[in-house]
KOLKEBA-17485 format. One record per atom (N, C-alpha, C, O): x, y, z. Coordinates in steps of 0.2 Angstrom, whole numbers, padded with zeros to 4 digits, always signed. Example, Ala and Ser with C-alpha at 12.3 -4.5 7.8 and 13.67 -1.06 7.14 Angstrom:
+0066-0028+0039/+0062-0022+0039/+0066-0016+0039/+0071-0017+0042/+0064-0011+0035/+0068-0005+0036/+0064+0000+0039/+0067+0006+0040/
end
This chain:
+0177+0387+0319/+0175+0381+0322/+0174+0375+0317/+0176+0369+0319/+0172+0376+0311/+0170+0371+0307/+0177+0368+0304/+0177+0362+0302/+0182+0372+0304/+0189+0370+0302/+0191+0364+0306/+0194+0359+0304/+0190+0365+0313/+0192+0360+0318/+0188+0354+0317/+0191+0348+0317/+0182+0354+0316/+0178+0349+0315/+0180+0345+0308/+0180+0339+0308/+0181+0348+0303/+0183+0345+0297/+0190+0342+0298/+0191+0336+0295/+0194+0345+0301/+0201+0342+0303/+0200+0336+0307/+0204+0331+0306/+0196+0336+0312/+0195+0330+0316/+0192+0324+0312/+0194+0319+0313/+0187+0326+0308/+0184+0321+0303/+0189+0318+0299/+0190+0312+0297/+0193+0322+0296/+0198+0320+0291/+0204+0316+0294/+0206+0311+0291/+0206+0318+0300/+0212+0314+0303/+0210+0309+0308/+0214+0306+0311/+0203+0310+0310/+0201+0306+0316/+0202+0298+0314/+0204+0294+0319/+0199+0296+0308/+0199+0289+0307/+0207+0287+0306/+0208+0281+0308/+0211+0291+0303/+0218+0289+0302/+0221+0288+0309/+0225+0283+0310/+0220+0293+0314/+0223+0292+0320/+0220+0286+0324/+0224+0283+0327/+0214+0284+0324/+0211+0278+0327/+0214+0272+0324/+0216+0267+0327/+0215+0272+0317/+0218+0267+0314/+0226+0266+0316/+0228+0260+0317/+0229+0271+0317/+0236+0271+0319/+0236+0268+0326/+0241+0264+0328/+0232+0270+0331/+0232+0267+0337/+0230+0260+0337/+0233+0256+0341/+0225+0258+0333/+0224+0251+0333/+0230+0246+0330/+0231+0241+0333/+0233+0249+0325/+0239+0245+0323/+0244+0245+0328/+0248+0240+0329/+0245+0251+0332/+0250+0251+0337/+0249+0246+0343/+0253+0242+0345/+0243+0246+0345/+0240+0241+0350/+0241+0234+0348/+0244+0230+0352/+0239+0232+0342/+0240+0225+0339/+0247+0224+0338/+0249+0218+0340/+0251+0228+0336/+0258+0227+0335/+0262+0226+0342/+0266+0221+0343/+0260+0230+0347/+0263+0229+0354/+0261+0222+0357/+0265+0219+0360/+0254+0220+0356/+0252+0214+0358/+0256+0208+0355/+0258+0203+0358/+0256+0209+0348/+0260+0203+0345/+0267+0203+0347/+0270+0197+0348/+0270+0208+0348/+0277+0208+0350/+0278+0206+0357/+0283+0202+0358/+0274+0207+0361/+0274+0205+0368/+0273+0197+0369/+0276+0194+0373/+0269+0195+0364/+0267+0188+0365/+0272+0183+0360/+0273+0177+0362/+0275+0186+0355/+0279+0182+0350/+0286+0186+0349/+0287+0188+0343/+0290+0186+0354/+0296+0190+0353/+0301+0187+0347/+0305+0190+0344/+0300+0180+0346/+0305+0177+0342/+0303+0179+0334/+0307+0178+0330/+0297+0182+0333/+0296+0184+0326/+0300+0189+0324/+0302+0190+0318/+0302+0194+0328/+0305+0200+0327/+0313+0200+0327/+0316+0205+0327/+0316+0194+0328/+0323+0193+0328/+0325+0193+0321/+0323+0189+0317/+0330+0197+0320/+0333+0198+0313/+0339+0193+0313/+0343+0193+0317/+0340+0190+0307/+0346+0186+0306/+0352+0190+0304/+0351+0196+0302/+0358+0188+0306/+0364+0192+0304/+0364+0194+0297/+0367+0200+0295/+0362+0190+0292/+0362+0192+0285/+0358+0198+0284/+0360+0202+0280/+0352+0198+0287/+0348+0204+0286/+0351+0210+0289/+0350+0215+0286/+0354+0210+0295/+0357+0215+0298/+0363+0218+0293/+0363+0224+0293/+0366+0214+0290/+0372+0216+0286/+0369+0219+0280/+0372+0225+0278/+0364+0217+0277/+0360+0220+0271/+0358+0227+0273/+0358+0232+0269/+0354+0227+0279/+0352+0234+0281/+0357+0239+0282/+0357+0245+0281/+0363+0236+0285/+0368+0241+0287/+0371+0244+0280/+0373+0250+0280/+0372+0239+0275/+0375+0242+0269/+0370+0246+0265/+0372+0251+0262/+0363+0245+0266/+0358+0249+0263/+0358+0256+0266/+0358+0261+0262/+0359+0257+0272/+0359+0263+0276/+0365+0267+0274/+0365+0273+0273/+0371+0263+0274/+0377+0266+0272/+0377+0269+0265/+0380+0274+0263/+0374+0265+0260/+0373+0267+0253/+0369+0274+0253/+0371+0278+0249/+0364+0274+0256/+0359+0280+0256/+0363+0286+0259/+0362+0291+0256/+0367+0285+0264/+0370+0291+0267/+0376+0293+0262/+0377+0299+0261/+0379+0288+0259/+0384+0290+0254/+0381+0293+0248/+0385+0298+0245/+0375+0292+0246/+0372+0295+0240/+0370+0302+0241/+0368+0305+0236/+0370+0304+0247/+0368+0311+0249/+0373+0316+0246/+0371+0321+0244/+0379+0314+0246/+0385+0318+0244/+0384+0320+0237/+0384+0326+0235/+0383+0315+0232/+0382+0317+0225/+0376+0320+0224/+0375+0324+0219/+0371+0319+0228/+0364+0322+0227/+0365+0330+0228/+0363+0334+0225/+0369+0331+0233/+0370+0338+0235/+0375+0342+0229/+0373+0347+0227/+0380+0338+0227/+0384+0341+0222/+0380+0342+0215/+0381+0347+0212/+0376+0337+0214/+0372+0338+0207/+0367+0343+0208/+0366+0347+0203/+0364+0344+0214/+0359+0349+0215/+0362+0356+0215/+0359+0361+0212/+0368+0357+0217/+0372+0363+0217/+0373+0365+0210/+0372+0371+0208/+0375+0360+0206/+0377+0361+0199/+0371+0363+0195/+0371+0368+0191/+0365+0359+0196/+0359+0361+0193/+0356+0368+0195/+0354+0371+0191/+0357+0369+0201/+0355+0376+0203/+0359+0382+0200/+0356+0387+0198/+0365+0381+0199/+0369+0386+0196/+0367+0386+0189/+0367+0392+0186/+0366+0381+0185/+0364+0381+0178/+0357+0384+0178/+0356+0388+0173/+0353+0383+0182/+0346+0386+0182/+0347+0394+0183/+0343+0398+0179/+0351+0396+0188/+0352+0403+0189/+0355+0406+0183/+0354+0412+0181/+0360+0403+0180/+0364+0406+0174/+0359+0407+0168/+0359+0412+0164/+0354+0402+0167/+0349+0403+0162/+0343+0408+0164/+0338+0408+0160/+0344+0412+0169/+0339+0416+0171/+0332+0413+0172/+0327+0416+0171/+0332+0407+0175/+0325+0404+0177/+0325+0405+0184/+0330+0406+0188/+0319+0404+0187/+0318+0405+0194/+0319+0398+0197/+0317+0393+0195/+0323+0398+0203/+0325+0392+0206/+0319+0389+0209/+0318+0383+0209/+0314+0393+0212/+0308+0390+0215/+0304+0386+0210/+0301+0381+0212/+0304+0388+0204/+0299+0385+0199/+0303+0379+0196/+0299+0375+0193/+0309+0378+0197/+0313+0372+0194/+0316+0368+0200/+0321+0365+0199/+0312+0367+0205/+0315+0363+0211/+0315+0355+0208/+0319+0352+0210/+0310+0354+0204/+0309+0347+0202/+0315+0345+0197/+0318+0340+0198/+0317+0350+0193/+0323+0349+0189/+0329+0348+0193/+0334+0344+0192/+0330+0352+0198/+0336+0352+0202/+0336+0346+0206/+0342+0343+0207/+0331+0343+0209/+0331+0337+0212/+0332+0331+0208/+0336+0327+0209/+0329+0331+0202/+0330+0326+0197/+0338+0326+0195/+0340+0320+0194/+0341+0332+0194/+0348+0332+0192/+0352+0329+0198/+0357+0326+0197/+0350+0331+0204/+0354+0328+0210/+0353+0320+0210/+0358+0317+0212/+0347+0318+0208/+0346+0310+0208/+0350+0307+0203/+0353+0302+0204/+0351+0310+0197/+0355+0308+0192/+0362+0308+0193/+0366+0303+0192/+0364+0313+0197/+0371+0313+0200/+0372+0307+0205/+0377+0304+0204/+0367+0306+0209/+0368+0300+0213/+0368+0293+0210/+0372+0289+0212/+0364+0293+0205/+0364+0286+0201/+0371+0286+0197/+0373+0280+0197/+0374+0291+0194/+0380+0290+0191/+0386+0288+0196/+0390+0284+0195/+0385+0291+0202/+0390+0290+0207/+0389+0282+0209/+0394+0279+0210/+0383+0280+0210/+0382+0273+0211/+0385+0268+0206/+0388+0263+0208/+0384+0270+0200/+0386+0266+0194/+0394+0266+0194/+0397+0261+0193/+0397+0271+0196/+0405+0271+0197/+0407+0268+0203/+0412+0264+0202/+0404+0269+0208/+0406+0265+0215/+0405+0258+0214/+0408+0254+0217/+0399+0256+0210/+0398+0248+0210/+0403+0245+0205/+0403+0239+0204/+0407+0250+0201/+0412+0247+0196/+0409+0244+0190/+0412+0241+0186/+0402+0245+0189/+0399+0243+0183/+0401+0247+0177/+0403+0244+0172/+0401+0254+0178/+0403+0258+0172/+0410+0257+0170/+0412+0257+0165/+0415+0256+0175/+0422+0255+0174/+0423+0249+0171/+0427+0248+0166/+0419+0244+0173/+0420+0237+0170/+0418+0237+0163/+0420+0233+0158/+0413+0241+0161/+0411+0242+0154/+0416+0245+0150/+0416+0244+0144/+0419+0250+0153/+0424+0254+0149/+0431+0250+0149/+0435+0252+0144/+0432+0246+0153/+0439+0243+0154/+0441+0240+0147/+0447+0241+0145/+0437+0236+0144/+0440+0233+0137/+0442+0238+0132/+0447+0236+0128/+0439+0244+0132/+0441+0249+0127/+0447+0253+0130/+0451+0256+0126/+0448+0253+0136/+0454+0257+0139/+0460+0253+0140/+0466+0255+0138/+0459+0247+0143/+0465+0243+0144/+0466+0237+0139/+0461+0234+0137/+0472+0236+0137/+0474+0231+0132/+0475+0224+0136/+0473+0219+0133/+0478+0224+0142/+0479+0218+0145/+0476+0218+0152/+0474+0223+0154/+0475+0212+0155/+0471+0211+0161/+0474+0214+0167/+0470+0217+0171/+0481+0215+0167/+0484+0218+0173/+0482+0225+0174/+0480+0228+0179/+0482+0229+0168/+0481+0236+0168/+0473+0237+0169/+0471+0242+0171/+0469+0232+0167/+0462+0232+0168/+0460+0232+0175/+0456+0236+0177/+0464+0228+0179/+0462+0228+0186/+0464+0234+0189/+0461+0236+0194/+0470+0237+0187/+0472+0243+0190/+0467+0249+0189/+0465+0253+0193/+0464+0249+0183/+0459+0254+0181/+0453+0253+0185/+0450+0258+0188/+0451+0247+0186/+0445+0246+0190/+0446+0248+0198/+0442+0250+0201/+0452+0246+0200/+0453+0247+0207/+0454+0254+0209/+0453+0257+0214/+0458+0258+0204/+0459+0265+0205/+0453+0270+0203/+0453+0275+0205/+0449+0267+0199/+0444+0271+0196/+0438+0274+0201/+0435+0279+0199/+0437+0270+0206/+0432+0272+0210/+0434+0274+0217/+0430+0275+0222/+0441+0276+0218/+0443+0277+0225/+0444+0285+0226/+0445+0287+0232/+0445+0289+0221/+0446+0296+0222/+0440+0300+0223/+0435+0300+0219/+0440+0303+0229/+0434+0307+0230/+0433+0313+0226/+0427+0314+0224/+0438+0317+0224/+0437+0323+0220/+0435+0321+0213/+0431+0325+0210/+0437+0316+0210/+0435+0314+0204/+0428+0312+0204/+0424+0313+0199/+0426+0309+0209/+0419+0307+0209/+0414+0313+0210/+0409+0313+0208/+0417+0318+0214/+0413+0324+0215/+0412+0328+0209/+0407+0331+0207/+0418+0328+0205/+0418+0331+0198/+0413+0328+0194/+0409+0331+0190/+0412+0321+0194/+0407+0318+0190/+0400+0319+0192/+0396+0321+0188/+0399+0320+0198/+0392+0322+0201/+0391+0329+0199/+0385+0330+0197/+0395+0333+0199/+0394+0340+0197/+0392+0340+0189/+0388+0344+0187/+0397+0337+0186/+0396+0337+0178/+0389+0334+0176/+0386+0336+0172/+0387+0328+0179/+0381+0325+0178/+0375+0330+0180/+0370+0330+0176/+0375+0333+0185/+0370+0337+0188/+0369+0343+0183/+0364+0345+0181/+0375+0346+0181/+0375+0352+0176/+0372+0350+0169/+0368+0353+0166/+0375+0344+0167/+0373+0341+0160/+0365+0340+0160/+0362+0341+0155/+0363+0336+0165/+0356+0334+0166/+0351+0341+0165/+0346+0341+0162/+0353+0346+0169/+0349+0352+0169/+0349+0356+0163/+0345+0358+0161/+0355+0356+0160/+0357+0359+0154/+0353+0356+0148/+0350+0359+0144/+0353+0349+0148/+0349+0346+0143/+0341+0347+0143/+0338+0349+0138/+0339+0347+0150/+0332+0349+0150/+0330+0356+0148/+0325+0357+0145/+0334+0361+0151/+0333+0368+0149/+0333+0369+0141/+0329+0372+0139/+0338+0366+0138/+0339+0366+0131/+0332+0363+0127/+0330+0367+0123/+0330+0358+0129/+0324+0355+0126/+0318+0359+0127/+0314+0360+0123/+0317+0361+0134/+0311+0365+0135/+0311+0371+0132/+0306+0374+0129/+0317+0375+0131/+0318+0381+0127/+0316+0380+0120/+0312+0384+0117/+0318+0374+0117/+0317+0373+0110/+0309+0371+0109/+0306+0374+0104/+0306+0367+0113/+0299+0366+0113/+0295+0372+0113/+0290+0373+0110/+0297+0377+0118/+0294+0383+0119/+0294+0387+0113/+0289+0391+0110/+0300+0388+0110/+0301+0392+0104/+0297+0389+0098/+0295+0393+0094/+0297+0382+0097/+0293+0379+0092/+0286+0381+0093/+0282+0382+0088/+0284+0380+0099/+0276+0381+0100/+0275+0388+0099/+0269+0390+0096/+0279+0393+0101/+0278+0400+0100/+0278+0402+0092/+0273+0406+0090/+0282+0399+0089/+0282+0400+0081/+0277+0397+0078/+0274+0400+0073/+0274+0391+0080/+0268+0388+0076/+0262+0392+0079/+0257+0393+0075/+0262+0395+0085/+0256+0399+0087/+0256+0405+0083/+0250+0408+0081/+0262+0408+0082/+0262+0415+0078/+0260+0413+0071/+0257+0417+0067/+0262+0408+0068/+0260+0406+0061/+0253+0405+0061/+0250+0407+0056/+0250+0401+0066/+0242+0400+0066/+0239+0407+0066/+0233+0407+0063/+0241+0411+0070/+0238+0418+0071/+0238+0422+0064/+0233+0425+0062/+0244+0421+0061/+0244+0425+0054/+0240+0422+0049/+0238+0425+0044/+0239+0415+0049/+0235+0412+0044/+0227+0412+0045/+0223+0412+0041/+0225+0414+0052/+0218+0414+0053/+0215+0420+0050/+0209+0419+0048/+0217+0426+0050/+0214+0432+0047/+0213+0430+0039/+0207+0432+0037/+0217+0427+0036/+0216+0425+0029/+0210+0420+0028/+0206+0421+0023/+0210+0416+0033/+0204+0411+0032/+0198+0414+0034/+0193+0413+0031/+0198+0419+0039/+0192+0422+0040/+0190+0427+0034/+0184+0428+0033/+0195+0430+0031/+0193+0435+0026/+0190+0431+0020/+0186+0433+0016/+0193+0425+0018/+0190+0421+0013/+0183+0418+0014/+0179+0417+0010/+0182+0417+0021/+0175+0415+0023/+0170+0420+0022/+0164+0419+0020/+0172+0427+0022/+0167+0432+0021/+0166+0433+0014/+0162+0437+0012/
end
């Protein structure tokens, strides 16, 4: 019974606040409909943002699959490394975004192409193939998780070796104190 009372106290204020905001919002909307009209420019930006979010789910999935595979290969528990897998998926999404926005290709173009015509071809063809983009997402996800696992392993081994060194020097310090 006390659980329900605590739950009601905990969420009661939030629920009342949500109802008050809903009532005030409904009243404001019913009295001032022109406030909530969106300009076509805003609708275009919202449409592009939603499309970008939906598009970035694909590299997130590929990067997460690659990171999961890397975690399983290194004999780590997937449940304990969900943050690593999600971060690798996000890094894959960001790399995909960089390639789709053609910023990365534009940075590489002066080094790849000698004349302007071939530079335009590299930029136009560089972000159009799905499989190459999926491969980039997989490689980025695997590389990000591999880098983290490598650094974490090295830190752990250094910590363990310094801990073993401290334990081996402690008896000599205690013996000299006696």
